[in-house]
N, C-alpha and C positions, 0 to 999 in steps of 0.2 A: 468518819470523824473530821471535823473542821480543822483547818490549819490555823496556826497562830496568826494574828493580824499584824504582819510586819512588812508594810509597804516600803518601797525603796525608790519610787519615782519611775521615770522612763529611762531605764538603764540599757546602754548598748549591749547587744548580745556578744559582740566581739570588740573588746576594748582597744586592741591594737589597731584594728581597722578604723574605729571611730576617731582615734587620735591622728591618723593619717589625713583625715579630711576636716580637721578642726581649725577654726579661726578665732582670733580674739576680737570681741566686739565691746564697745562701750555700753554700759547700762544707763538708762535714762537718769539724768542728774537728780539727786535727792528723791529717788523712786520710793514710793511709800508702801512697797510690798516686799516682804522678806524673800530672799532667793537662796536656793540650796543646790547641792550637787544632784544631778539627774532631774532637775526641774525642766519641763518643756518650756521653750521660750519662743517669742514672736518678734519679728522685725517690725518696727514702727516707723512712721514717716519722719521722725526727728533724726533718723540715721542711727538709732540706738536699739536696744532690745529690752523687752519686758516679759513677764511671765505670760505664757499662752493662756487664752481663755479655755474653758472646759469643752466648748463645742465648735471651735473655729480651727483654722489651719495653724501650723507652727513651722518653725525652721529647724528644729533639732532640740537637743538636750544639753544641759550644762555639764561640762567635764571638770571645770575648775573656776574658782572665783578669786579675784585679785583686787587689791586696793593700791592705788598709786601713791607712793610715799611722797612726802613733801621734801623739797619744794617741787611744785608741779611744773611741767614744761609742755611744750607742744608735741613732744614725742611720747610714744608709749614706752616708757622706761620706768625703772624702779617699781615694778609691779610686785607687790608682796602677797604671796598666797594667803587666802583667808578660808576659815572653816565654813562660813556662810556669810550672807549679807543681811543685816537686820532691816526691819521695815522703817527705821529712822537712820539712814546712813549719813544724813547731813550733807552739806555742800563743801566741806573742807577738803575732801578727797574725791578723786574720780575713781569710779568702780568699773571693772571690766569682767567679762566672762569668756572662758574658752568654750566654744560651742561646736559640737559635732553636727555638720550641716549637710552631709551627703544624703540626697533623697533616697538612695538605695539601701541605707543602713537598716538593720533589723534591731529590735529592742526587746527586752523582757519587762513585763509590768504585771503587778498583782491586781486581781479584780477585787472590788470591795465586798461583793456578795452580801449586801446589807438587806435586800429584800428577796432577790432571786439570784441563783448562781448560773454561770455559763456552763454549757454542756458541749460535748463533742460536735453536735449538730449545729452549734453556733459558729463553728469555724468558717472563716472568710466573711463574717458579718462585720459591720462597722459599729464603732462605739465612741462615746464621749469619755473624757477624763473627769476626775473629781478630786477636789482638795479638801476632803473632810478633816484630815489631820494636818496640822502644821508640821513643817520639817523639823528635824532634830537639831537642837543647838549643841548637843553633845557629840554627835557623829558628823553633823553637817550634811546629812543625806535627806533628800526630798521624801515626802510621804504621799506624793500624788499616786492615784490609782485609776484603774479602769472602772468606769461607772457601768456596772453590769446591767442595770435597769434600762439603759439606753440602747441596747443591742437591737439593730434592725438594718435595713438596707439604705438608709439615708446617705446620699453621696457626699454631703457636706461635713459629715462627722470626721474628727481628726485622725482616728486610728482604725486600722483593720486588723482583725484577729487572724493570724496565720496558722497557729496550731497550739495545743497545750504544750507547755514546756516539758522536756523529756522526762523529768522526774515523776510525771503523773501517768506515764504509760504503764500498762500491764499491772495495775493495782486495782484493789477493790473489785475482785472477781472479774477482771478483764474489762471493766467499764471505764477505763481511763481515769482512775484515781478519784480525786476529790470533786469531780464534775459530773456526778451521776444523775443529779436531779435538779431541774430548774426551779422546783418548788421549795428547795431547802436553802435557807440563807446561811451565810457565814462560811462557805467553802474556801474562799480566798485563794483560789488556784492562780498560778503564774502562767502567763501566756506570752508566746512570741508574737510581736505585733510589728507593723510598719506604719509610718506616718502616711496616711492616705491622702491628706490635703497638705502637702508640703509647699511652703511658700516659694521655694526655688525650683519647683517641678510641676507647677500648675498655673497656667496663665489666667484661670478664672478667679484666682485669689489675688487681691491687691495687698500691698504692704500696709500695715496699720489696721488690721481687722479688729484689734482689741478695742 
């Protein structure tokens, strides 16, 4: 039986560990793309961050979003927590994100399973991300997912599959739960992943790949 389609972005496997290595970064001014908690992000040449592309490297995922309250100053102060940032933030306020940037962090992410589903034999393969669904303006949570159709050994893909999440073990007649058939769409299993092409841990990637 397929799982409900409830993506939650690139969520740190260990929240406390993620916060120990998180830093505040400014978001590109008047950035025209909405941002949500657990969105993967990319460092760009302006010294700011933006949403990561589906098939490029990234620097981590968003743990918190903040709008600088007026009056603005040169210091990062009066940062007001926000549920999400809309695609039309305007120029009146400066926006920031708290980003978990440790290259060694592990994450959980749901696969989309739209055409084919990942199976146990796909462990350690590389995959792209996909933004089929927009983030939730109710919960503020990202809906980024693993693009299961991109699974292969291409070294430039952003994520690596490390293992099915523990809740899928020893289910479905011992075949690791919801990932028994690559020919069956809609399984939507959750996987433990790492950022394979991390901007701060790979000299082959330059800042501003977006």
